[in-house]
All heavy atoms as TSV, in Angstrom:
chain	resi	resn	atom	element	x	y	z
A	1	MET	N	N	118.199	66.984	117.802
A	1	MET	CA	C	116.998	67.785	117.810
A	1	MET	C	C	117.246	69.153	118.431
A	1	MET	O	O	116.690	70.131	118.003
A	1	MET	CB	C	115.913	67.041	118.599
A	1	MET	CG	C	114.569	67.637	118.405
A	1	MET	SD	S	113.946	67.135	116.814
A	1	MET	CE	C	112.254	67.411	117.024
A	2	GLY	N	N	118.115	69.243	119.418
A	2	GLY	CA	C	118.407	70.499	120.066
A	2	GLY	C	C	119.361	71.373	119.273
A	2	GLY	O	O	119.684	72.471	119.678
A	3	ASP	N	N	119.837	70.875	118.148
A	3	ASP	CA	C	120.778	71.632	117.339
A	3	ASP	C	C	120.107	72.656	116.432
A	3	ASP	O	O	120.773	73.347	115.680
A	3	ASP	CB	C	121.600	70.677	116.459
A	3	ASP	CG	C	122.487	69.773	117.288
A	3	ASP	OD1	O	122.833	70.183	118.407
A	3	ASP	OD2	O	122.813	68.665	116.815
A	4	PHE	N	N	118.790	72.752	116.465
A	4	PHE	CA	C	118.089	73.638	115.536
A	4	PHE	C	C	118.326	75.108	115.849
A	4	PHE	O	O	118.537	75.909	114.954
A	4	PHE	CB	C	116.588	73.322	115.546
A	4	PHE	CG	C	115.826	74.106	114.524
A	4	PHE	CD1	C	116.003	73.867	113.177
A	4	PHE	CD2	C	114.945	75.088	114.912
A	4	PHE	CE1	C	115.314	74.587	112.226
A	4	PHE	CE2	C	114.254	75.817	113.978
A	4	PHE	CZ	C	114.432	75.560	112.628
A	5	PHE	N	N	118.294	75.489	117.101
A	5	PHE	CA	C	118.441	76.892	117.488
A	5	PHE	C	C	119.866	77.181	117.936
A	5	PHE	O	O	120.139	77.428	119.098
A	5	PHE	CB	C	117.453	77.258	118.591
A	5	PHE	CG	C	116.039	77.251	118.124
A	5	PHE	CD1	C	115.148	76.284	118.534
A	5	PHE	CD2	C	115.581	78.234	117.255
A	5	PHE	CE1	C	113.846	76.284	118.092
A	5	PHE	CE2	C	114.279	78.246	116.798
A	5	PHE	CZ	C	113.412	77.261	117.220
A	6	GLN	N	N	120.761	77.172	117.014
A	6	GLN	CA	C	122.146	77.507	117.279
A	6	GLN	C	C	122.364	78.999	117.032
A	6	GLN	O	O	121.590	79.628	116.306
A	6	GLN	CB	C	123.060	76.677	116.377
A	6	GLN	CG	C	123.020	75.201	116.668
A	6	GLN	CD	C	123.549	74.880	118.050
A	6	GLN	OE1	O	124.517	75.468	118.501
A	6	GLN	NE2	N	122.908	73.948	118.730
A	7	PRO	N	N	123.394	79.592	117.607
A	7	PRO	CA	C	123.643	81.026	117.403
A	7	PRO	C	C	123.820	81.410	115.939
A	7	PRO	O	O	123.425	82.487	115.529
A	7	PRO	CB	C	124.923	81.276	118.195
A	7	PRO	CG	C	124.963	80.204	119.220
A	7	PRO	CD	C	124.302	79.017	118.591
A	8	TRP	N	N	124.372	80.565	115.124
A	8	TRP	CA	C	124.565	80.928	113.729
A	8	TRP	C	C	123.251	80.961	112.969
A	8	TRP	O	O	123.138	81.642	111.955
A	8	TRP	CB	C	125.586	80.025	113.054
A	8	TRP	CG	C	125.261	78.557	113.048
A	8	TRP	CD1	C	125.524	77.657	114.028
A	8	TRP	CD2	C	124.614	77.846	112.013
A	8	TRP	NE1	N	125.077	76.421	113.669
A	8	TRP	CE2	C	124.512	76.507	112.425
A	8	TRP	CE3	C	124.106	78.204	110.777
A	8	TRP	CZ2	C	123.914	75.533	111.640
A	8	TRP	CZ3	C	123.517	77.221	109.996
A	8	TRP	CH2	C	123.426	75.902	110.432
A	9	HIS	N	N	122.220	80.245	113.448
A	9	HIS	CA	C	120.893	80.359	112.844
A	9	HIS	C	C	120.354	81.776	113.036
A	9	HIS	O	O	119.774	82.365	112.114
A	9	HIS	CB	C	119.918	79.355	113.459
A	9	HIS	CG	C	120.114	77.960	112.990
A	9	HIS	ND1	N	120.526	76.980	113.842
A	9	HIS	CD2	C	119.962	77.381	111.773
A	9	HIS	CE1	C	120.615	75.840	113.177
A	9	HIS	NE2	N	120.282	76.069	111.910
A	10	ILE	N	N	120.531	82.303	114.219
A	10	ILE	CA	C	120.061	83.660	114.500
A	10	ILE	C	C	120.852	84.671	113.687
A	10	ILE	O	O	120.290	85.644	113.165
A	10	ILE	CB	C	120.158	83.951	116.012
A	10	ILE	CG1	C	119.220	83.009	116.773
A	10	ILE	CG2	C	119.822	85.403	116.315
A	10	ILE	CD1	C	119.359	83.057	118.259
A	11	LEU	N	N	122.133	84.449	113.531
A	11	LEU	CA	C	122.963	85.337	112.729
A	11	LEU	C	C	122.513	85.351	111.267
A	11	LEU	O	O	122.392	86.413	110.654
A	11	LEU	CB	C	124.434	84.920	112.830
A	11	LEU	CG	C	125.429	85.780	112.077
A	11	LEU	CD1	C	125.444	87.191	112.655
A	11	LEU	CD2	C	126.798	85.160	112.135
A	12	ILE	N	N	122.234	84.189	110.714
A	12	ILE	CA	C	121.751	84.106	109.335
A	12	ILE	C	C	120.387	84.785	109.215
A	12	ILE	O	O	120.124	85.509	108.246
A	12	ILE	CB	C	121.687	82.632	108.870
A	12	ILE	CG1	C	123.095	82.088	108.725
A	12	ILE	CG2	C	120.919	82.504	107.561
A	12	ILE	CD1	C	123.161	80.607	108.441
A	13	LEU	N	N	119.519	84.579	110.180
A	13	LEU	CA	C	118.207	85.225	110.173
A	13	LEU	C	C	118.336	86.742	110.205
A	13	LEU	O	O	117.634	87.451	109.470
A	13	LEU	CB	C	117.380	84.745	111.362
A	13	LEU	CG	C	115.995	85.344	111.503
A	13	LEU	CD1	C	115.101	84.922	110.355
A	13	LEU	CD2	C	115.387	84.959	112.826
A	14	LEU	N	N	119.232	87.272	111.015
A	14	LEU	CA	C	119.435	88.714	111.078
A	14	LEU	C	C	120.011	89.271	109.775
A	14	LEU	O	O	119.636	90.365	109.343
A	14	LEU	CB	C	120.338	89.067	112.254
A	14	LEU	CG	C	119.714	88.923	113.634
A	14	LEU	CD1	C	120.759	89.160	114.712
A	14	LEU	CD2	C	118.552	89.857	113.806
A	15	ILE	N	N	120.902	88.531	109.144
A	15	ILE	CA	C	121.466	88.987	107.873
A	15	ILE	C	C	120.391	89.018	106.791
A	15	ILE	O	O	120.260	89.990	106.050
A	15	ILE	CB	C	122.655	88.092	107.462
A	15	ILE	CG1	C	123.823	88.316	108.405
A	15	ILE	CG2	C	123.066	88.362	106.019
A	15	ILE	CD1	C	124.952	87.321	108.243
A	16	VAL	N	N	119.601	87.975	106.702
A	16	VAL	CA	C	118.526	87.920	105.705
A	16	VAL	C	C	117.486	89.000	105.977
A	16	VAL	O	O	117.029	89.685	105.062
A	16	VAL	CB	C	117.887	86.516	105.684
A	16	VAL	CG1	C	116.627	86.500	104.845
A	16	VAL	CG2	C	118.880	85.494	105.158
A	17	ALA	N	N	117.116	89.201	107.234
A	17	ALA	CA	C	116.128	90.220	107.580
A	17	ALA	C	C	116.654	91.620	107.309
A	17	ALA	O	O	115.888	92.499	106.885
A	17	ALA	CB	C	115.734	90.084	109.050
A	18	SER	N	N	117.948	91.847	107.502
A	18	SER	CA	C	118.499	93.173	107.243
A	18	SER	C	C	118.545	93.491	105.754
A	18	SER	O	O	118.610	94.653	105.370
A	18	SER	CB	C	119.889	93.307	107.854
A	18	SER	OG	O	120.803	92.465	107.183
A	19	VAL	N	N	118.485	92.480	104.907
A	19	VAL	CA	C	118.411	92.701	103.462
A	19	VAL	C	C	116.961	92.864	103.021
A	19	VAL	O	O	116.632	93.747	102.232
A	19	VAL	CB	C	119.086	91.533	102.709
A	19	VAL	CG1	C	118.815	91.628	101.224
A	19	VAL	CG2	C	120.572	91.511	102.987
A	20	ILE	N	N	116.074	92.033	103.533
A	20	ILE	CA	C	114.673	92.050	103.110
A	20	ILE	C	C	113.926	93.263	103.655
A	20	ILE	O	O	113.081	93.832	102.957
A	20	ILE	CB	C	113.990	90.737	103.529
A	20	ILE	CG1	C	114.562	89.596	102.703
A	20	ILE	CG2	C	112.487	90.813	103.354
A	20	ILE	CD1	C	114.047	88.239	103.071
A	21	PHE	N	N	114.206	93.677	104.872
A	21	PHE	CA	C	113.479	94.785	105.497
A	21	PHE	C	C	113.537	96.068	104.668
A	21	PHE	O	O	112.487	96.624	104.345
A	21	PHE	CB	C	114.009	95.012	106.915
A	21	PHE	CG	C	113.225	96.024	107.699
A	21	PHE	CD1	C	112.013	95.695	108.265
A	21	PHE	CD2	C	113.712	97.307	107.875
A	21	PHE	CE1	C	111.287	96.620	108.991
A	21	PHE	CE2	C	113.002	98.246	108.596
A	21	PHE	CZ	C	111.780	97.897	109.155
A	22	PRO	N	N	114.716	96.550	104.253
A	22	PRO	CA	C	114.728	97.771	103.431
A	22	PRO	C	C	114.101	97.571	102.055
A	22	PRO	O	O	113.467	98.486	101.522
A	22	PRO	CB	C	116.202	98.118	103.288
A	22	PRO	CG	C	116.910	97.323	104.302
A	22	PRO	CD	C	116.065	96.150	104.636
A	23	LEU	N	N	114.266	96.389	101.481
A	23	LEU	CA	C	113.672	96.134	100.169
A	23	LEU	C	C	112.149	96.169	100.220
A	23	LEU	O	O	111.498	96.463	99.223
A	23	LEU	CB	C	114.130	94.782	99.625
A	23	LEU	CG	C	115.575	94.697	99.164
A	23	LEU	CD1	C	115.910	93.278	98.748
A	23	LEU	CD2	C	115.836	95.663	98.022
A	24	LYS	N	N	111.588	95.883	101.369
A	24	LYS	CA	C	110.140	95.879	101.512
A	24	LYS	C	C	109.607	97.221	102.002
A	24	LYS	O	O	108.538	97.653	101.585
A	24	LYS	CB	C	109.746	94.772	102.489
A	24	LYS	CG	C	108.302	94.467	102.494
A	24	LYS	CD	C	108.025	93.190	103.235
A	24	LYS	CE	C	106.580	92.826	103.055
A	24	LYS	NZ	N	106.256	91.545	103.593
A	25	VAL	N	N	110.330	97.901	102.855
A	25	VAL	CA	C	109.816	99.115	103.493
A	25	VAL	C	C	110.028	100.363	102.635
A	25	VAL	O	O	109.130	101.200	102.534
A	25	VAL	CB	C	110.462	99.288	104.886
A	25	VAL	CG1	C	110.138	100.640	105.478
A	25	VAL	CG2	C	109.990	98.187	105.820
A	26	VAL	N	N	111.172	100.504	101.994
A	26	VAL	CA	C	111.498	101.733	101.272
A	26	VAL	C	C	110.510	102.038	100.140
A	26	VAL	O	O	110.043	103.174	100.025
A	26	VAL	CB	C	112.958	101.700	100.776
A	26	VAL	CG1	C	113.253	102.856	99.851
A	26	VAL	CG2	C	113.909	101.709	101.961
A	27	PRO	N	N	110.128	101.070	99.291
A	27	PRO	CA	C	109.143	101.413	98.256
A	27	PRO	C	C	107.797	101.852	98.823
A	27	PRO	O	O	107.184	102.805	98.322
A	27	PRO	CB	C	108.991	100.120	97.457
A	27	PRO	CG	C	110.228	99.363	97.711
A	27	PRO	CD	C	110.649	99.726	99.105
A	28	TYR	N	N	107.327	101.162	99.862
A	28	TYR	CA	C	106.068	101.565	100.483
A	28	TYR	C	C	106.198	102.945	101.128
A	28	TYR	O	O	105.250	103.723	101.121
A	28	TYR	CB	C	105.616	100.543	101.530
A	28	TYR	CG	C	105.041	99.290	100.930
A	28	TYR	CD1	C	105.642	98.060	101.148
A	28	TYR	CD2	C	103.898	99.333	100.149
A	28	TYR	CE1	C	105.125	96.908	100.612
A	28	TYR	CE2	C	103.370	98.184	99.605
A	28	TYR	CZ	C	103.988	96.974	99.838
A	28	TYR	OH	O	103.467	95.839	99.301
A	29	TRP	N	N	107.363	103.253	101.696
A	29	TRP	CA	C	107.606	104.566	102.300
A	29	TRP	C	C	107.415	105.663	101.257
A	29	TRP	O	O	106.746	106.660	101.498
A	29	TRP	CB	C	109.018	104.609	102.874
A	29	TRP	CG	C	109.323	105.829	103.682
A	29	TRP	CD1	C	109.656	107.054	103.214
A	29	TRP	CD2	C	109.306	105.937	105.103
A	29	TRP	NE1	N	109.870	107.911	104.247
A	29	TRP	CE2	C	109.664	107.262	105.427
A	29	TRP	CE3	C	109.047	105.047	106.139
A	29	TRP	CZ2	C	109.744	107.700	106.729
A	29	TRP	CZ3	C	109.136	105.494	107.428
A	29	TRP	CH2	C	109.475	106.808	107.723
A	30	MET	N	N	107.986	105.461	100.063
A	30	MET	CA	C	107.882	106.456	99.003
A	30	MET	C	C	106.452	106.571	98.486
A	30	MET	O	O	105.966	107.676	98.216
A	30	MET	CB	C	108.827	106.093	97.851
A	30	MET	CG	C	110.285	106.059	98.256
A	30	MET	SD	S	110.871	107.571	99.007
A	30	MET	CE	C	110.851	108.644	97.609
A	31	ILE	N	N	105.758	105.450	98.345
A	31	ILE	CA	C	104.380	105.471	97.870
A	31	ILE	C	C	103.494	106.217	98.855
A	31	ILE	O	O	102.686	107.067	98.468
A	31	ILE	CB	C	103.856	104.039	97.650
A	31	ILE	CG1	C	104.549	103.414	96.449
A	31	ILE	CG2	C	102.343	104.025	97.464
A	31	ILE	CD1	C	104.303	101.924	96.299
A	32	PHE	N	N	103.614	105.909	100.137
A	32	PHE	CA	C	102.771	106.556	101.144
A	32	PHE	C	C	103.078	108.043	101.238
A	32	PHE	O	O	102.180	108.859	101.416
A	32	PHE	CB	C	102.935	105.894	102.514
A	32	PHE	CG	C	102.397	104.480	102.568
A	32	PHE	CD1	C	102.867	103.593	103.511
A	32	PHE	CD2	C	101.440	104.045	101.681
A	32	PHE	CE1	C	102.373	102.305	103.582
A	32	PHE	CE2	C	100.942	102.750	101.733
A	32	PHE	CZ	C	101.417	101.874	102.689
A	33	LYS	N	N	104.337	108.414	101.098
A	33	LYS	CA	C	104.714	109.821	101.159
A	33	LYS	C	C	104.136	110.579	99.969
A	33	LYS	O	O	103.593	111.677	100.124
A	33	LYS	CB	C	106.234	109.950	101.204
A	33	LYS	CG	C	106.711	111.375	101.408
A	33	LYS	CD	C	108.182	111.453	101.739
A	33	LYS	CE	C	109.030	110.993	100.594
A	33	LYS	NZ	N	110.464	111.253	100.787
A	34	LYS	N	N	104.214	110.006	98.780
A	34	LYS	CA	C	103.686	110.671	97.592
A	34	LYS	C	C	102.169	110.710	97.587
A	34	LYS	O	O	101.578	111.603	96.981
A	34	LYS	CB	C	104.188	109.973	96.330
A	34	LYS	CG	C	105.650	110.213	96.075
A	34	LYS	CD	C	106.113	109.536	94.813
A	34	LYS	CE	C	107.604	109.771	94.621
A	34	LYS	NZ	N	108.090	109.153	93.393
A	35	ALA	N	N	101.531	109.756	98.252
A	35	ALA	CA	C	100.070	109.723	98.304
A	35	ALA	C	C	99.526	110.632	99.391
A	35	ALA	O	O	98.317	110.826	99.477
A	35	ALA	CB	C	99.589	108.298	98.537
A	36	GLY	N	N	100.380	111.183	100.235
A	36	GLY	CA	C	99.929	112.092	101.276
A	36	GLY	C	C	99.633	111.422	102.604
A	36	GLY	O	O	99.047	112.028	103.494
A	37	PHE	N	N	100.019	110.176	102.750
A	37	PHE	CA	C	99.827	109.461	104.010
A	37	PHE	C	C	101.104	109.525	104.831
A	37	PHE	O	O	102.156	109.911	104.338
A	37	PHE	CB	C	99.465	107.997	103.752
A	37	PHE	CG	C	98.118	107.811	103.137
A	37	PHE	CD1	C	97.990	107.606	101.776
A	37	PHE	CD2	C	96.979	107.857	103.905
A	37	PHE	CE1	C	96.758	107.450	101.200
A	37	PHE	CE2	C	95.739	107.699	103.342
A	37	PHE	CZ	C	95.625	107.492	101.979
A	38	ALA	N	N	101.011	109.128	106.074
A	38	ALA	CA	C	102.193	109.078	106.929
A	38	ALA	C	C	103.123	107.980	106.421
A	38	ALA	O	O	102.709	106.823	106.313
A	38	ALA	CB	C	101.788	108.791	108.367
A	39	PRO	N	N	104.353	108.321	106.073
A	39	PRO	CA	C	105.272	107.301	105.544
A	39	PRO	C	C	105.574	106.184	106.537
A	39	PRO	O	O	105.945	105.089	106.131
A	39	PRO	CB	C	106.535	108.088	105.227
A	39	PRO	CG	C	106.119	109.500	105.116
A	39	PRO	CD	C	104.932	109.653	106.020
A	40	ALA	N	N	105.370	106.443	107.826
A	40	ALA	CA	C	105.643	105.411	108.827
A	40	ALA	C	C	104.690	104.219	108.703
A	40	ALA	O	O	104.950	103.159	109.273
A	40	ALA	CB	C	105.555	106.005	110.224
A	41	LEU	N	N	103.617	104.366	107.934
A	41	LEU	CA	C	102.738	103.217	107.684
A	41	LEU	C	C	103.489	102.088	106.986
A	41	LEU	O	O	103.083	100.937	107.063
A	41	LEU	CB	C	101.554	103.642	106.815
A	41	LEU	CG	C	100.430	104.409	107.484
A	41	LEU	CD1	C	99.429	104.873	106.438
A	41	LEU	CD2	C	99.744	103.548	108.507
A	42	SER	N	N	104.556	102.429	106.298
A	42	SER	CA	C	105.317	101.402	105.592
A	42	SER	C	C	105.947	100.405	106.559
A	42	SER	O	O	106.219	99.274	106.176
A	42	SER	CB	C	106.391	102.034	104.728
A	42	SER	OG	O	107.330	102.712	105.531
A	43	LEU	N	N	106.177	100.814	107.787
A	43	LEU	CA	C	106.746	99.884	108.769
A	43	LEU	C	C	105.760	98.765	109.108
A	43	LEU	O	O	106.160	97.680	109.494
A	43	LEU	CB	C	107.150	100.640	110.028
A	43	LEU	CG	C	108.246	101.697	109.824
A	43	LEU	CD1	C	108.458	102.466	111.113
A	43	LEU	CD2	C	109.526	101.068	109.336
A	44	LEU	N	N	104.460	99.043	108.944
A	44	LEU	CA	C	103.457	98.017	109.219
A	44	LEU	C	C	103.404	96.955	108.134
A	44	LEU	O	O	102.849	95.882	108.345
A	44	LEU	CB	C	102.075	98.662	109.372
A	44	LEU	CG	C	101.892	99.560	110.586
A	44	LEU	CD1	C	100.529	100.218	110.538
A	44	LEU	CD2	C	102.051	98.775	111.866
A	45	THR	N	N	103.954	97.238	106.960
A	45	THR	CA	C	103.902	96.261	105.877
A	45	THR	C	C	104.827	95.080	106.100
A	45	THR	O	O	104.770	94.116	105.340
A	45	THR	CB	C	104.236	96.923	104.530
A	45	THR	OG1	O	105.555	97.441	104.573
A	45	THR	CG2	C	103.259	98.027	104.204
A	46	VAL	N	N	105.649	95.131	107.116
A	46	VAL	CA	C	106.523	94.002	107.434
A	46	VAL	C	C	105.708	92.869	108.053
A	46	VAL	O	O	106.025	91.695	107.882
A	46	VAL	CB	C	107.656	94.451	108.374
A	46	VAL	CG1	C	108.528	93.297	108.780
A	46	VAL	CG2	C	108.479	95.529	107.703
A	47	ILE	N	N	104.614	93.203	108.720
A	47	ILE	CA	C	103.751	92.207	109.353
A	47	ILE	C	C	102.797	91.671	108.288
A	47	ILE	O	O	102.033	92.435	107.701
A	47	ILE	CB	C	102.969	92.842	110.518
A	47	ILE	CG1	C	103.931	93.518	111.491
A	47	ILE	CG2	C	102.124	91.793	111.230
A	47	ILE	CD1	C	103.267	94.408	112.499
A	48	PRO	N	N	102.820	90.364	108.005
A	48	PRO	CA	C	102.076	89.826	106.868
A	48	PRO	C	C	100.577	90.125	106.872
A	48	PRO	O	O	100.038	90.558	105.872
A	48	PRO	CB	C	102.318	88.316	106.960
A	48	PRO	CG	C	103.596	88.178	107.685
A	48	PRO	CD	C	103.645	89.338	108.644
A	49	GLY	N	N	99.855	89.923	107.932
A	49	GLY	CA	C	98.416	90.171	107.939
A	49	GLY	C	C	98.077	91.641	107.892
A	49	GLY	O	O	97.103	92.063	107.260
A	50	VAL	N	N	98.887	92.444	108.529
A	50	VAL	CA	C	98.648	93.884	108.594
A	50	VAL	C	C	98.951	94.538	107.246
A	50	VAL	O	O	98.329	95.534	106.884
A	50	VAL	CB	C	99.491	94.509	109.725
A	50	VAL	CG1	C	99.310	95.998	109.802
A	50	VAL	CG2	C	99.142	93.862	111.051
A	51	GLN	N	N	99.852	93.964	106.471
A	51	GLN	CA	C	100.203	94.516	105.167
A	51	GLN	C	C	98.980	94.606	104.271
A	51	GLN	O	O	98.744	95.623	103.627
A	51	GLN	CB	C	101.269	93.655	104.494
A	51	GLN	CG	C	101.630	94.134	103.106
A	51	GLN	CD	C	102.626	93.233	102.425
A	51	GLN	OE1	O	102.945	92.156	102.927
A	51	GLN	NE2	N	103.112	93.650	101.296
A	52	LEU	N	N	98.171	93.581	104.230
A	52	LEU	CA	C	96.982	93.577	103.390
A	52	LEU	C	C	95.980	94.625	103.853
A	52	LEU	O	O	95.381	95.328	103.031
A	52	LEU	CB	C	96.343	92.189	103.397
A	52	LEU	CG	C	95.127	92.000	102.509
A	52	LEU	CD1	C	95.504	92.244	101.053
A	52	LEU	CD2	C	94.573	90.614	102.684
A	53	VAL	N	N	95.810	94.776	105.153
A	53	VAL	CA	C	94.885	95.770	105.689
A	53	VAL	C	C	95.361	97.182	105.351
A	53	VAL	O	O	94.566	98.023	104.905
A	53	VAL	CB	C	94.725	95.595	107.220
A	53	VAL	CG1	C	93.890	96.710	107.810
A	53	VAL	CG2	C	94.121	94.243	107.540
A	54	VAL	N	N	96.643	97.454	105.535
A	54	VAL	CA	C	97.188	98.788	105.245
A	54	VAL	C	C	97.036	99.111	103.762
A	54	VAL	O	O	96.628	100.218	103.395
A	54	VAL	CB	C	98.670	98.881	105.679
A	54	VAL	CG1	C	99.315	100.139	105.149
A	54	VAL	CG2	C	98.779	98.823	107.185
A	55	LEU	N	N	97.328	98.154	102.894
A	55	LEU	CA	C	97.206	98.402	101.461
A	55	LEU	C	C	95.755	98.637	101.047
A	55	LEU	O	O	95.479	99.480	100.193
A	55	LEU	CB	C	97.809	97.246	100.676
A	55	LEU	CG	C	99.322	97.148	100.732
A	55	LEU	CD1	C	99.804	95.937	99.952
A	55	LEU	CD2	C	99.976	98.401	100.210
A	56	CYS	N	N	94.816	97.928	101.652
A	56	CYS	CA	C	93.396	98.155	101.352
A	56	CYS	C	C	92.948	99.526	101.827
A	56	CYS	O	O	92.205	100.222	101.126
A	56	CYS	CB	C	92.532	97.072	101.980
A	56	CYS	SG	S	92.669	95.489	101.140
A	57	VAL	N	N	93.390	99.940	102.995
A	57	VAL	CA	C	93.029	101.263	103.509
A	57	VAL	C	C	93.574	102.353	102.598
A	57	VAL	O	O	92.877	103.303	102.249
A	57	VAL	CB	C	93.544	101.445	104.961
A	57	VAL	CG1	C	93.466	102.887	105.401
A	57	VAL	CG2	C	92.768	100.555	105.908
A	58	VAL	N	N	94.819	102.214	102.187
A	58	VAL	CA	C	95.430	103.213	101.311
A	58	VAL	C	C	94.778	103.200	99.927
A	58	VAL	O	O	94.525	104.243	99.337
A	58	VAL	CB	C	96.953	102.988	101.212
A	58	VAL	CG1	C	97.576	103.845	100.144
A	58	VAL	CG2	C	97.608	103.261	102.547
A	59	ALA	N	N	94.471	102.034	99.407
A	59	ALA	CA	C	93.911	101.935	98.058
A	59	ALA	C	C	92.506	102.514	97.972
A	59	ALA	O	O	92.150	103.129	96.964
A	59	ALA	CB	C	93.901	100.472	97.616
A	60	PHE	N	N	91.701	102.340	99.015
A	60	PHE	CA	C	90.302	102.742	98.930
A	60	PHE	C	C	89.979	104.029	99.672
A	60	PHE	O	O	88.816	104.390	99.799
A	60	PHE	CB	C	89.404	101.612	99.429
A	60	PHE	CG	C	89.495	100.389	98.554
A	60	PHE	CD1	C	90.065	99.220	99.026
A	60	PHE	CD2	C	89.034	100.420	97.252
A	60	PHE	CE1	C	90.153	98.101	98.225
A	60	PHE	CE2	C	89.123	99.304	96.435
A	60	PHE	CZ	C	89.687	98.143	96.926
A	61	SER	N	N	90.973	104.737	100.154
A	61	SER	CA	C	90.723	106.010	100.819
A	61	SER	C	C	91.026	107.158	99.866
A	61	SER	O	O	91.634	106.981	98.823
A	61	SER	CB	C	91.573	106.130	102.083
A	61	SER	OG	O	92.934	106.146	101.738
A	62	ASP	N	N	90.562	108.342	100.230
A	62	ASP	CA	C	90.844	109.520	99.424
A	62	ASP	C	C	92.276	109.969	99.673
A	62	ASP	O	O	92.677	110.174	100.815
A	62	ASP	CB	C	89.882	110.659	99.782
A	62	ASP	CG	C	88.463	110.339	99.387
A	62	ASP	OD1	O	88.280	109.623	98.380
A	62	ASP	OD2	O	87.540	110.795	100.079
A	63	TRP	N	N	93.014	110.143	98.582
A	63	TRP	CA	C	94.395	110.569	98.704
A	63	TRP	C	C	94.442	112.071	98.877
A	63	TRP	O	O	93.624	112.802	98.332
A	63	TRP	CB	C	95.191	110.146	97.487
A	63	TRP	CG	C	95.451	108.662	97.439
A	63	TRP	CD1	C	94.806	107.693	98.122
A	63	TRP	CD2	C	96.438	108.014	96.656
A	63	TRP	NE1	N	95.320	106.472	97.823
A	63	TRP	CE2	C	96.320	106.630	96.920
A	63	TRP	CE3	C	97.392	108.444	95.770
A	63	TRP	CZ2	C	97.149	105.688	96.325
A	63	TRP	CZ3	C	98.213	107.509	95.175
A	63	TRP	CH2	C	98.086	106.139	95.454
A	64	LYS	N	N	95.423	112.542	99.617
A	64	LYS	CA	C	95.543	113.954	99.946
A	64	LYS	C	C	96.386	114.732	98.944
A	64	LYS	O	O	96.809	115.832	99.215
A	64	LYS	CB	C	96.139	114.097	101.339
A	64	LYS	CG	C	95.291	113.450	102.400
A	64	LYS	CD	C	95.989	113.444	103.737
A	64	LYS	CE	C	95.120	112.780	104.756
A	64	LYS	NZ	N	95.606	111.501	105.167
A	65	VAL	N	N	96.620	114.172	97.779
A	65	VAL	CA	C	97.408	114.858	96.757
A	65	VAL	C	C	96.474	115.594	95.810
A	65	VAL	O	O	95.268	115.410	95.832
A	65	VAL	CB	C	98.289	113.858	95.962
A	65	VAL	CG1	C	99.334	113.280	96.863
A	65	VAL	CG2	C	97.457	112.779	95.333
A	66	GLY	N	N	97.043	116.435	94.960
A	66	GLY	CA	C	96.244	117.216	94.022
A	66	GLY	C	C	95.547	116.352	92.994
A	66	GLY	O	O	95.662	115.124	92.976
A	67	ALA	N	N	94.804	116.995	92.106
A	67	ALA	CA	C	94.056	116.295	91.060
A	67	ALA	C	C	95.024	115.563	90.137
A	67	ALA	O	O	96.111	116.039	89.836
A	67	ALA	CB	C	93.218	117.284	90.270
A	68	SER	N	N	94.601	114.411	89.688
A	68	SER	CA	C	95.464	113.646	88.796
A	68	SER	C	C	95.426	114.211	87.382
A	68	SER	O	O	94.510	114.921	86.997
A	68	SER	CB	C	95.018	112.177	88.795
A	68	SER	OG	O	93.741	112.080	88.210
A	69	ARG	N	N	96.424	113.869	86.627
A	69	ARG	CA	C	96.517	114.374	85.259
A	69	ARG	C	C	95.661	113.537	84.308
A	69	ARG	O	O	95.359	113.951	83.217
A	69	ARG	CB	C	97.969	114.334	84.797
A	69	ARG	CG	C	98.841	115.253	85.599
A	69	ARG	CD	C	100.280	115.189	85.104
A	69	ARG	NE	N	101.124	115.844	86.069
A	69	ARG	CZ	C	102.215	115.315	86.582
A	69	ARG	NH1	N	102.590	114.127	86.237
A	69	ARG	NH2	N	102.906	115.987	87.464
A	70	VAL	N	N	95.294	112.347	84.723
A	70	VAL	CA	C	94.499	111.468	83.877
A	70	VAL	C	C	93.025	111.670	84.224
A	70	VAL	O	O	92.629	111.592	85.387
A	70	VAL	CB	C	94.901	109.990	84.125
A	70	VAL	CG1	C	94.063	109.057	83.276
A	70	VAL	CG2	C	96.377	109.805	83.874
A	71	PRO	N	N	92.178	111.940	83.227
A	71	PRO	CA	C	90.758	112.127	83.531
A	71	PRO	C	C	90.131	110.811	83.988
A	71	PRO	O	O	90.528	109.735	83.538
A	71	PRO	CB	C	90.151	112.583	82.197
A	71	PRO	CG	C	91.132	112.177	81.168
A	71	PRO	CD	C	92.476	112.124	81.831
A	72	PRO	N	N	89.174	110.870	84.897
A	72	PRO	CA	C	88.550	109.634	85.375
A	72	PRO	C	C	87.746	108.966	84.274
A	72	PRO	O	O	87.259	109.627	83.357
A	72	PRO	CB	C	87.651	110.104	86.517
A	72	PRO	CG	C	87.444	111.552	86.268
A	72	PRO	CD	C	88.633	112.056	85.532
A	73	LEU	N	N	87.614	107.661	84.366
A	73	LEU	CA	C	86.864	106.902	83.368
A	73	LEU	C	C	85.392	106.990	83.595
A	73	LEU	O	O	84.850	107.058	84.598
A	73	LEU	CB	C	87.308	105.433	83.382
A	73	LEU	CG	C	88.763	105.223	83.012
A	73	LEU	CD1	C	89.108	103.743	83.178
A	73	LEU	CD2	C	89.029	105.643	81.582
């Protein structure tokens, strides 16, 4: 039972997290930057509950970019 938290478990966790973290943060960083928000908001998307809140705030707020090329419906 005490064999669960071995040093190699932490090593595997760090390797997996170092792959997943950039794959999750970089796209959100680019989206927030292009939308006119602080790109550092993408760091909050790593936290599962906070990710939904950040995405809702960004989706339903006024973006600071110019007029879109597509006319509104």
